[in-house]
N, C-alpha and C positions, 0 to 999 in steps of 0.2 A: 528249165531243170525238168526232167522228164522225171517224175518219182517214183518210187517201186511200186506204186501199185496202176500205174500206165497213165495218171493224169500229169498236167504241166503247172509247175508255179511258175510266177513270171514276178523277179525282184527288180526293181529300178531305184535310183537314185534321182527320180525327180520326185517330188512329194504332192499327193492329193492335200488340198484345202478346203475343199468343197467343190473343187472344177468339174467333178467328173470325172478324174481320170482312170480310175477303177476300171470302168465300164469302157472306156476310148483304148485305154494299153490291152484290155481282154481284149476287145476287137481286133487290135492290130496284130497281138500275139498268134490268135485265134486264125486269123489269114494267115500270115507268114509262116505257120505250121501246117497249115492245110487240114486243120481240126474245127467241129464245131465248137460251139464257143462254151459249151456246159463241159469240154475236156478240161477248161482253163480253171484250175483249182482257185487262184485266187492272185492277187496284184497285190505284193507286200513292200511298202514303201518307207521312208522315215527313217531308216536306220542304216548308216552305213557299214552295220554287221553282217546286211545282205551283200553287200557289193563293194568294189575298191574304192570307187568314190560316188559322193553325194550333193547334189546341189540346189536342192529345196524347189521351191518355186516363185520364178520370179522370171521378166523379161518376156514375158510370150514365149516361154522355150519350152514346156516342158511335153508336148506334143510333138513339136519339132524335133528337139534335140533328144528328148528321151524314148518319144515313138521310132524313130530313126533307129537309137542305139538298139531299142527291141528288134526290130529289124535284123540287124547285123547278127543277135545275140541268137535268135532263132534260126539263120542261115546255119551258124556254127554249130550250134543245136542238132541240126539234122545232121550235118556232116560226121557228127559224132556218134549220132544212131547208125548211120550207114558204117562206121567202121566197127563199132562193135558187133552190129548185126552180120557183116562182114566175116569174123572170126567164126562165128557159130553154123553160117550158111557154105562155108567155103569156098568164096568168092572174092572178088575185089569190091571194095567200097562203091566205086563209082557203079556199079553192075546192081548195089540195090535198091529198090524201091519201096518206099515208106507209102503204106495204104489205109488212107480213112485216120493217121496216126495212131492206129490201133497195132499194125503189124506190119513186118520187112520181109521182102518178099524177093528171095534171090533168080537169076537169070533161068534156072531149071523149076520154077514154081513153088520151091520148097520155100518154106515161110516159120516165121518164130514172132511172138507176141511181144511186143514192144517191153510189156512189166517181166517178161522172162529174160529178158536180154542180161540182166547182172541184178546181183543181189542190193547193189549200190544203186544209187541215182545217179542218171548222165546231165551233168550240168557242163554248160558254156556262158561264157562271158562277153557283152559285145559292148559297142562305143562309136558315137558320133562325134565328132568335134568339126566345127564349123563356126567361125567368129562373125560371120556374116549373117546379121539377124533379119528376121524376115516378118513383116505384119500382116493385117488385113487393111483392104483400103480403102472407101468408100465415100459415102454422105448422110449426113444430118438434117434435120427439118421439125420445128417446133412452133407451132401453132398456138398461141396462147392470147389470154383477154386480161387486160390491166386495168383495176379500180385506179385512176389518179387520185383520189380522195382518201383512199385506206391504204394505198400500196399493194394492194392483194393480187397477186397473180396466178394466175386459172391456167395451168396445162392443158390445154384443147385435145392437140394430139402430139404426137411424138413420132417419127417415123427416122426408122435408120437402116440403110442398105450397104452391106460390106462384101467382099467379095473376100472368103478364107481360102481359096485355094483347092485342097482336098479336103472335103470334110467329112470327118471321122465319124462323127454322129449326129447328125442333124438336130435333133432333141437336146442333145447337150450344148450344142454349141448356140442355139438357138434363145434358150434359157439361160447362158452364160451371158449374151450379150443384152439381152432384156435387164437383167441384174447387173453388169456394169454401167449400163444408161441410167438406172434408177442410184447407182453409188453415185456417178458423176452429179446429177440432178442435185442429191443432197448437197454434196458440196459448193455448186452452183447457187442453191436456194435458199437453207438453211442453217447448215453445217457450222460452225463460227467460235473458235476460241479465241473469247475475251476475256484479256487483263487489265487488272488497274492500274493506278500510276505508280505502285507499288512493287508491280508485277506479280499479283496474285490473280491465279487465275478463278476466273468469277462463273464461269459453264462448266463447272467439274463434275457437272451429273446430268446426267439424261433428263432430268426434271428442269435443267436449262441448257443444255446442248442438244438441239434437237436433232435426229433423223427420220430419213424417211420411211413411212410405213406404206402398207398397199393402198390405203385410201388417197393417198397424196398425188401420185403419178399412176392412176389406172390405166391410161392409154396409149402403149407404148409399144409399138409396131415394129417388128426386125424382119429383115428380109435377107438373108444369106445365101448369097450364089457362089458357084463355083468354076467360074469361067477362065481363070489364069490360075493353074497351078503354078507353086513357086517351084524355079529351077535348081535350087539348092540344096535341096532334101531329099530324100527318095521316095517320102510320102507323098510330096508336093503339098504338104501343108502349110498356113501361115497361121502365127500366133493371132490368137483372137480376146485374150484376156482383157487387153487394154484399148480397145478399138471404141468400146461405148462410153468410156470414162472420161477419154480426153477433148472430145471434140463438146460436150454437154454445154460448160462455162461459157463458150465464146458463142454456140447457137443460141443459149436463151437470154443473154447478154444482147445479141443482137435482134432476137425475138421482142424482146420489151423495147429497145429503141425505136425498132419498126414501128409497135404500138404506141407509145408516145412521141411519135414523130412531128407531131404538130406541136408540141412544148418544147422539140428540140433538146431531150431528154439524152444522155448518153451513158449509158454507165461505163464505168471504167472500175469497178472494183466489185468483188463477190463475198460474201454470197446476198444476192438478190433479196434481202429480205422486206417484207412491209416496209419497216419503219426507213431503211434506205432509201427505196423509191420514193416513199412520201418526200422525205427531204429532197431527194431531186427534182420534185415536180416545185416545188416551194421554191426551192433557189432557181429552177430556170424561171416560176412566174415572177417572180422578184426580180 
């Protein structure tokens, strides 16, 4: 939407839940509108009062679907602006050029500031629908040290390399990948819902249900690549939110099995808590 003061507002049906969508969507909108990012007043989300449909955030779809919808809306908004300006400049809409997102210029050089086009805001709504899903793909590797007497696992190094298609914001996708790896490691190594025989939850507070902290997994490296843009959306982006989580459990189980290969320990259940690993070692020795 072009506001009355000449700034732009972006309204989306995808919701930000900490993954940095406000920044990425502002970048996409600014690029599509050919304006500086400080011309984007804000990215508004989380309510269907803003747009016709809202789908939240899931399925690694926010940038792929929501970002592509912003491209569509931006193109329609530029057409709407040209249409409004053409009436003021007495020319065809196709002959109007939008310069720096600030003014519309006619074929004879006459111009009008965008914030003077109308007493009302100019808006356009876009959409992008694609039932084909796209994800990052890559590889994970873990280097661990296991104490068979205590069952303790120390993560010495963890590396994930992933191709994200077109990366909108490198810092955001890097942080999101590292964070998702930590979440995956939490499920692989410590997070456990334990119930007694009567179905009573025994890990009902953070005193019993362990979650990872910064000191638990300090050595995580993420290398994000742009080798193969996705062919099924105009951004060429791939969903990056889940790639770090999915592989962590299998990688850690294989790393522990490799470390304890002399004992022929083969973990087949998560989480790999010290107690569980100790029990596996004792069973193998007996």
